[in-house]
Structure formats: structure tokens, C-alpha cells
C-alpha positions as CSV (number, residue, x, y, z in Angstrom):
1,M,31.1,-69.8,35.4
2,H,27.5,-70.2,36.3
3,A,26.7,-73.9,36.2
4,I,28.5,-77.1,36.6
5,A,27.6,-80.8,36.0
6,P,29.7,-84.0,35.9
7,D,29.1,-87.0,33.6
8,A,29.5,-90.7,34.4
9,K,33.0,-90.7,33.1
10,G,34.1,-87.9,35.4
11,N,34.2,-85.1,32.8
12,V,33.0,-81.8,34.1
13,F,30.7,-79.5,32.0
14,V,30.9,-75.8,33.0
15,G,28.2,-73.3,31.8
16,D,29.8,-69.9,31.2
17,R,26.9,-67.6,30.6
18,E,28.9,-64.5,30.3
19,N,30.9,-66.0,27.4
20,N,28.0,-67.9,25.8
21,R,29.7,-71.3,26.0
22,I,29.9,-74.7,27.8
23,Q,33.4,-75.8,28.5
24,V,34.3,-79.4,29.1
25,F,37.2,-80.6,31.3
26,D,38.4,-84.0,32.3
27,N,38.5,-85.3,35.9
28,D,42.0,-83.7,36.4
29,G,40.8,-80.3,35.2
30,N,42.3,-80.4,31.8
31,F,40.4,-78.5,29.1
32,L,38.9,-80.8,26.5
33,K,36.6,-78.7,24.3
34,Q,33.9,-76.0,24.3
35,W,30.5,-75.6,22.8
36,T,29.1,-72.3,21.7
37,N,25.8,-73.5,20.2
38,A,23.5,-73.4,23.2
39,G,23.3,-69.7,24.0
40,A,24.2,-68.4,27.5
41,P,23.9,-71.4,29.9
42,W,22.5,-70.4,33.2
43,S,22.0,-73.9,34.5
44,T,23.0,-77.4,33.4
45,C,22.2,-81.0,34.3
46,I,23.2,-84.4,32.9
47,T,20.7,-87.2,32.6
48,P,21.5,-90.6,34.2
49,G,21.8,-93.8,32.3
50,P,24.1,-95.4,29.8
51,K,23.4,-92.8,27.1
52,Q,23.6,-89.5,28.9
53,A,22.5,-86.1,27.6
54,L,23.1,-82.5,28.9
55,C,20.2,-80.1,29.4
56,T,20.9,-76.4,29.7
57,S,18.9,-73.3,29.9
58,D,19.6,-70.1,28.0
59,S,17.6,-67.7,30.1
60,A,18.2,-64.7,27.8
61,S,16.2,-66.4,25.0
62,G,13.9,-68.5,27.3
63,R,15.1,-71.7,25.6
64,I,16.1,-75.0,26.9
65,Y,18.5,-77.1,25.0
66,K,19.2,-80.9,25.1
67,L,22.6,-82.0,23.7
68,D,24.4,-85.2,23.5
69,L,27.8,-85.3,25.3
70,D,29.6,-84.5,22.0
71,G,27.8,-81.1,21.9
72,N,25.3,-82.0,19.2
73,I,21.8,-80.4,19.8
74,L,19.1,-83.0,20.2
75,G,16.3,-80.6,20.7
76,V,15.4,-77.0,21.6
77,F,12.2,-75.6,23.0
78,G,10.7,-72.7,25.0
79,K,10.4,-68.9,24.9
80,P,10.2,-66.1,27.4
81,G,6.8,-65.8,29.2
82,K,4.6,-66.7,32.1
83,Q,2.5,-69.5,30.5
84,L,3.1,-73.2,31.0
85,G,6.1,-74.2,28.8
86,Q,7.4,-70.6,28.8
87,F,10.2,-69.5,31.0
88,G,11.3,-66.5,33.1
89,W,15.0,-66.9,33.8
90,V,15.5,-70.6,34.5
91,H,18.1,-70.5,37.2
92,E,18.2,-74.2,38.1
93,I,17.5,-77.3,36.2
94,S,17.3,-81.0,37.2
95,C,17.1,-84.0,34.9
96,P,16.4,-87.1,37.0
97,S,15.6,-89.1,33.8
98,E,16.1,-88.8,30.1
99,N,12.7,-87.2,29.5
100,T,11.9,-85.5,32.8
101,L,13.1,-82.0,33.7
102,F,12.4,-79.8,36.6
103,V,13.1,-76.1,36.1
104,A,13.1,-73.3,38.6
105,E,12.5,-69.8,37.4
106,L,13.5,-66.5,39.0
107,L,11.1,-64.0,37.2
108,N,8.0,-66.2,37.5
109,W,8.7,-67.4,41.1
110,R,7.8,-71.0,40.2
111,A,9.1,-74.4,39.3
112,Q,7.8,-76.5,36.3
113,K,8.0,-80.2,35.7
114,L,8.4,-80.9,32.0
115,L,7.9,-84.3,30.4
116,L,9.7,-84.4,27.1
117,H,8.3,-86.5,24.2
118,P,10.9,-87.2,21.6
119,L,9.9,-87.1,18.0
120,Q,9.1,-90.5,16.4
121,K,11.2,-91.2,13.4
């Protein structure tokens, strides 16, 4: 286990980077499901609000994933590097709103504030 985040219903989402999965447990610790579609999760956060989403970093690939709480990928971005929007081992992530992320990186010794702009349909 490397990351943990609860949702508004009391479910607990556990990032297991060594096994490339996110496990989901209920409030009593009972296993509900697992996701294996978001790489090796180093950090996770869950957005506030009535329609929550989970954001997680796969620091091996330099990507950040946004998923709904059923495990469907809503978006993916990023790659390894030192430029803005690139990442060097995101070790902590915070999502205070649906489209705002703060990421802290180990290799680049910095934090970035990211404003997500969903695609218009």
C-alpha cells in the first residue's frame, strides 16, 4: 500500500503501486473491487462534491489519471520530465476541487498547481 483516500460514502481507495492496482474497501474493511487500469498508483485523492472523482499518479510513467468512482478513466495526461506539465515522481497529490490539482514531485523538488480543462462535447 502506498496511498489511501476515502470517498463521501466511506469507501476507502488504496493505491498499491507494487501490484499496479487500486483496491476499494467498504467502511468495515471488506474488499469490494480492484482496478488495474491506472498504472502504479503512488498517490491518490478524491475530489469533493456530489460527483466525486479519483485522481492518481503513476510516477513510473509520469502520468496522472482521473477516474470516476466506478474505475472508468475520465482522462490521462503527463509524461516524465522537468518542464511544466511534466512530472518527476509525483509522490503526493491533492484535489481540492473537480478541476484543480496540486502535485508534489520528488525528483524535481517542486510542487505544481494544475488547472484541468475538460473537453467540450
